[in-house]
N, C-alpha and C positions, 0 to 999 in steps of 0.2 A: 503494499500500499504506499502510496506516494505522501508525502509529507508537505502540506501548504505553508511555505515559510515567507510569503509575500509580506505579512502583516510584522515580521520579526524587526525590532528595534537593533540594528548593528552596531557594534563598538569595536573600534581598532583595537583596543586592548584585549578583546576577546580572542584574536588570533593566537594559536598557540605556538609560542616561541620555542619552549622547552630548552635544550642546550645549544641549539643551532640558530642563533641569529643570521641575519642576512649577510653580516660582514664575515661570519666564518664558513659560508657556503662557497666553494670554489666554482668558477666557471660561469658565474652570474653576468649578464651584460646589462647594464642599467646606466640612464643618464647621470646619475651622480658620479659615476667613475668613467665614463666616456663621454666627450662632448659630441654634440650632433655633427660636427664637420668630419670627426672621425667615425662616426656611424655612418654617414653618408658614403665614406670611401668603402667601409666594410661592405654595405650593401650592394654598392656597384661592383665590387670586386668578386662577390659571391654569387652574383647574378650572371647566368649564362645566355647566350643567345639560342643554344641548343642542349637538350638534356637527353641522356640516354634513357630506353624504356625502362632500365632497372632502377635508375634515379627517380623516376616519376611514379612508377607502379610496383616497386621492389615488394614492400611487405603489407602495403595497404592499397585497396582498391576503393576509390571513391566515385560513385555516381549520382550526379544531382539533375533533377527534371521539374521543370514548371509544368503544373497540370491544372487546367482551367476547370476545376471541380471543387465545390466546397470540402473544405478540409476534413470536417468530420464524416462526411460521405466517403471520402477516400481511406480513412482510417478504418472505418466499419467493413469496407470491402476488403482491404488488405488483412483484416484481422482474421478472416474466414481462411482457414489453410486451403480449402477447396479452390480459392482463387488463384492459387498457384497453379492449377491446371489450366487456366485461362491464359495468364500474362507471361509465364515463364516459357521458354522455348522448349523444355524437355521433361518437366515433371508432369506425369501423368497417372491416371487410374489409382488415385489414393484410397485407401481404405483405412478406417480406424482399426487400430489392433489393441487399444486398451489404455485407460489413463491419459486420454488426449493426444497419444501417440498415433501417427498415421504412417503406413506404408504404402508406396507406390512404385511405379516403374520410370527409371531415369533413361531416357531415350538418347541421351550421349553417348551411351556405352553398352556393348551387347551384354544381355542376361544380367542386369544390374539393378538392383532395387535401391530406393531412396528412403529413408525414414525422415520424418518431419515432426516437430512440434512448434507451434507458436506460443510466444509469450507477449502479452499485449498490455502497455502501459497507458491507459485511456488519458490520464492527466497530462502526461507528457507527449501524447499523440505517437507514440513508438510502439513498433511492431517488431518484433526479434523472431526470425525464422532459424530455429534450431535443427540442423539437418546432418546426414551422415549417409555415406554409401555403405552398403551391405549389413549394416547391424545398427540397433537403435538402442544400444545400452550407452555409448558415448558420441553425443550428438556435437561433434567438434567443428562441423563447417556452419559458420555462424553469419547470418545475414541480418545485419542492424540496420533498420530502417525508421526514420523519423519524418513525421509530415508536419510541415509547419504552415501557418497561415500567411499567404503571399502578400496581403494586403500591406500589413506593416512593414513586411520585409522589402518589397519591390514596387509597392503602390499598384498592385494589379490584384484582381479578385482570382480567387482559387487557393492553390497547395503548392509547396515546394517539397519535393521528396528528396531527401538526403540518405543515401544508402551506402553502408561501408562494409567491406570485407577485410578480414585480416588473414595473413598467411599463417595460419597454424603450422606447427612443425610437422604435423601429419601429412600435409601437402608435400614434402620433400621426402625424396628416396635416400636411404642410407641412413635414415634417423637412429641416432644410438637409443637403445631401450624402447623401441616402438612396440606396442602390444600387438599380439598375434594377429588381431583382426585387420590391422593396418598391413603388417608384412605380409599375410595372405592375399589381401586385396592388391597389393602392389606387385605381388609375383605374378598374378594371371597374365597369360600371353594373349587372351582372346579380345583384350579390350586395353585402351589406355588408362593410366591412373589418373585420378582428377587433378592431381598436383601438376602433371605434365602439361596441362592446359591452362596453367595460372597466367602466362602471359597474354592470353586471350579474354581473361576475366572482364577487363575494362570494355571492350568492344562488345562482348557477349552480354554485358549487364546493361550496356547502353541500349542494346536492341530490346532487352526485356523491359527496361523502364519506358522505352517508346511505346512497347505494347501495352503497358499499364496506363499510361497517359491517355491513349487511344480509347481504351475500354473504358475507363473513367469519365473521359469527356463526352464520349457518346452517349453514355447511360447516365450519367448524372450532372454533366455539365453544359458546356456551351460548344461541344464539339459536333453537334447534330447537323 
């Protein structure tokens, strides 16, 4: 359950300093120690004209999408795990197997099942999809979605989807101490492992976010 702290009276002295005041924390870059002229030079030096794919999408895959649909409608639709059968590229034939856990077909790979559970935080307008290939005990593939009201953000009616994936160690082959269900899944010769296509996550998820946009705008928004 979320806690409403909007009416809390904040005090600077309530910040817990403990044994680590700012002056003792190494590596901080703040205006008290670095004048603006130096900071501008640092920004210029560390900004590149071109970035490698790994630099941009190495461990985190972010997708953002404007959707001309009321934000509460977007959250209500995305909260239903069966919506994944419509807007994702490949999750199909979901069936509940108990305790809110669903199992379906993953069309990205041969003879592969995917397990899914949704966690919904209505106050934050957040929908998390907890997933995994092959087994449902460890749902390590996490799709963190938050919908925000577009009007105060960009002065447009509708919603903004912010979707984050993190590269869990199970995506990587050769991980030390990987559990048997990961080792066995990676050893299969009849399909790729999900981590093998990590470099395509950004484009693939943009396609899916566009699907979600089209569905929501045509059913609940202004895309008719």
